[in-house]
C-alpha positions in Angstrom: 21.8 10.0 -10.9 18.8 9.0 -9.2 15.6 9.8 -11.0 13.2 12.5 -9.6 12.0 11.8 -6.0 13.9 8.1 -6.2 15.7 9.4 -3.3 12.8 10.0 -1.0 11.2 6.7 -2.2 11.4 3.0 -0.7 10.9 3.6 3.0 7.7 1.9 3.3 7.4 -0.7 0.4 4.6 -3.4 -0.5 7.4 -6.0 -0.2 9.1 -6.8 3.4 12.1 -5.3 2.3 13.6 -1.4 2.6 15.4 0.8 0.6 17.6 3.2 2.7 20.9 4.5 2.4 23.4 3.0 5.3 23.5 5.8 7.6 19.6 5.8 7.4 19.5 2.2 8.0 21.7 2.8 11.4 19.3 5.0 12.7 16.2 2.7 12.3 15.4 0.1 14.8 15.3 -3.6 13.5 11.7 -4.1 15.2 10.2 -0.9 14.0 7.0 -1.9 15.9 8.3 0.0 18.8 8.7 3.3 17.0 5.0 5.2 17.3 4.2 8.7 16.4 1.0 10.7 17.7 -2.2 10.3 16.1 -2.9 13.3 13.6 -5.3 16.1 14.8 -8.6 17.0 13.1 -6.9 19.9 11.8 -3.3 18.1 10.9 -5.4 15.4 9.3 -7.3 18.3 6.8 -3.6 19.4 6.0 -2.3 16.2 4.7 -5.7 15.7 2.8 -5.5 19.2 1.0 -1.5 18.2 0.3 -1.9 15.2 -1.2 -3.3 15.9 -5.0 -0.1 18.1 -5.2 2.4 16.5 -3.3 1.8 12.5 -3.9 2.5 10.5 -1.1 3.7 13.1 1.0 7.5 12.2 0.4 10.0 14.3 2.0 7.3 15.1 4.6 8.3 14.7 8.2 10.8 11.7 7.1 8.3 10.2 5.1 9.7 7.8 2.2 6.6 5.4 1.0 6.0 3.6 -2.0 2.7 3.0 -3.6 1.5 2.3 -6.9 -1.7 3.9 -8.7 -2.5 7.5 -10.1 -4.8 8.4 -7.5 -3.5 10.7 -4.3 -2.8 8.9 -1.4 -0.6 8.0 1.5 0.1 5.1 3.5 -0.5 5.6 7.0 -1.1 3.6 10.7 -4.5 3.0 12.2 -3.6 4.4 16.3 -6.8 3.1 17.9 -9.5 5.7 16.6 -6.8 7.9 15.3 -4.6 7.7 12.2 -1.2 8.7 12.1 1.7 9.2 9.6 4.5 6.3 10.0 7.9 6.8 11.9 11.0 5.9 9.9 11.0 2.1 9.5 7.4 1.5 10.8 5.3 -0.8 8.7 2.1 1.3 7.4 -1.4 -0.6 8.0 -3.7 1.2 6.2 -4.0 3.8 3.0 -5.6 7.4 3.1 -7.0 8.5 -0.1 -9.0 11.9 -0.3 -11.4 12.9 -2.6 -10.5 13.3 -6.7 -10.7 16.8 -6.7 -12.8 16.5 -10.4 -15.1 13.8 -8.5 -16.1 14.9 -5.1 -18.2 11.8 -4.7 -15.4 9.3 -5.5 -14.8 8.4 -1.8 -18.5 7.5 -1.4 -18.5 5.7 -4.7 -15.1 3.3 -3.9 -16.4 2.6 -0.4 -19.8 1.5 -2.0 -18.3 -0.8 -4.5 -15.4 -2.2 -2.2 -18.1 -3.2 0.6 -20.9 -4.4 -2.1 -18.0 -6.8 -3.4 -17.5 -8.0 0.3 -21.3 -8.6 0.4 -21.1 -10.9 -2.6 -18.1 -12.9 -1.1 -15.2 -11.5 -3.0 -12.1 -11.1 -0.9 -11.6 -7.4 -0.7 -9.7 -5.3 1.6 -12.1 -3.7 4.7 -12.4 0.0 4.2 -14.1 3.0 6.3 -14.7 6.6 5.5 -14.3 9.9 7.4 -13.8 13.5 7.3 -11.6 15.9 8.4 -12.3 19.6 7.7 -14.9 19.0 5.9 -12.8 16.7 3.4 -14.0 13.4 2.8 -11.5 10.1 3.1 -11.2 7.1 2.2 -9.5 4.7 4.8 -8.4 0.9 3.3 -6.5 -1.6 5.4 -3.6 -2.8 3.5 -4.2 -6.5 2.6 -0.2 -6.7 2.5 0.3 -6.7 6.4 -0.3 -9.2 8.9 -1.2 -8.8 12.4 0.5 -10.9 15.0 0.8 -11.1 19.0 0.5 -7.7 20.5 -0.8 -5.9 17.6 2.8 -6.3 15.9 2.7 -5.6 12.3 4.3 -7.9 9.5 5.1 -6.8 5.8 3.6 -9.7 3.5 5.9 -10.1 0.3 4.0 -9.4 -3.2 4.9 -9.1 -6.9 2.5 -7.6 -9.7 2.4 -9.3 -13.2 5.1 -7.0 -14.4 7.3 -7.5 -11.7 6.8 -11.1 -12.0 7.2 -11.4 -15.4 10.0 -9.0 -15.7 8.0 -6.0 -17.7 9.8 -2.5 -17.3 6.9 0.1 -16.1 7.1 2.0 -19.6 5.7 -1.3 -20.8 3.1 -2.3 -18.7 0.1 -1.8 -20.9 -0.8 -3.7 -23.9 -1.1 -0.4 -26.0 2.6 -0.5 -25.3 3.5 -3.9 -26.4 3.8 -4.7 -22.7 1.6 -6.9 -20.7 -1.6 -8.1 -22.0 -4.4 -10.6 -20.1 -3.0 -13.6 -21.9 0.2 -13.1 -20.3 -1.6 -12.5 -17.0 -3.8 -15.8 -17.1 -0.8 -17.7 -17.9 1.6 -16.8 -15.2 -1.8 -17.3 -12.9 -1.9 -20.8 -14.3 1.9 -21.7 -14.0 1.8 -20.9 -10.5 -1.3 -22.6 -9.9 0.1 -25.5 -11.4 3.6 -25.7 -9.8 1.5 -25.1 -6.2 -0.7 -28.1 -6.9 2.4 -30.3 -7.7 3.9 -29.3 -4.5 0.7 -29.8 -2.4 0.4 -33.0 -4.2 3.9 -34.2 -3.3 3.5 -33.5 0.4 0.6 -35.4 0.1 2.7 -38.1 -1.0 5.2 -37.8 1.3 2.8 -38.3 4.5 
């Protein structure tokens, strides 16, 4: 038996793959960039922002099956010119839409300020925009795990978090749960960096 909500997730992952039933995959085009939905009206966007805190990721809404980590309310969306649209089945999302945290009404302005400050000091952070729909503020974050090619075609980029890379189950992702700790993260980065350096050195020797 699948865990609660499992059947509604997996259609838009952080990695290049997708999780779906065979009959669903047959209905999704191989090139999902050709599938496009209309941008949301301001009223529809306000409805989405209102629903997110009580309907995480809008799973089940209009065929949405996204997967995103983190406790804060959010939903993956697609930028259509100046508008915002919900991704169609199989379509790669391009941005993450985040409403204000109910108990922290200034959270959108605060997160935008911190992200822009990080960019100003030279850190490689995702571009962000702020907006408002129906009096509800939102943050729009460009996905860093996407690549744009010719004609605006969007490609998913593979990534893994520390728990995935180290084979640690989600219920043990914090040090307090005898799971992941900073030394584990540092050691993994060091090993990966050393292997990358060795490969680069080998390529130079072969040239």
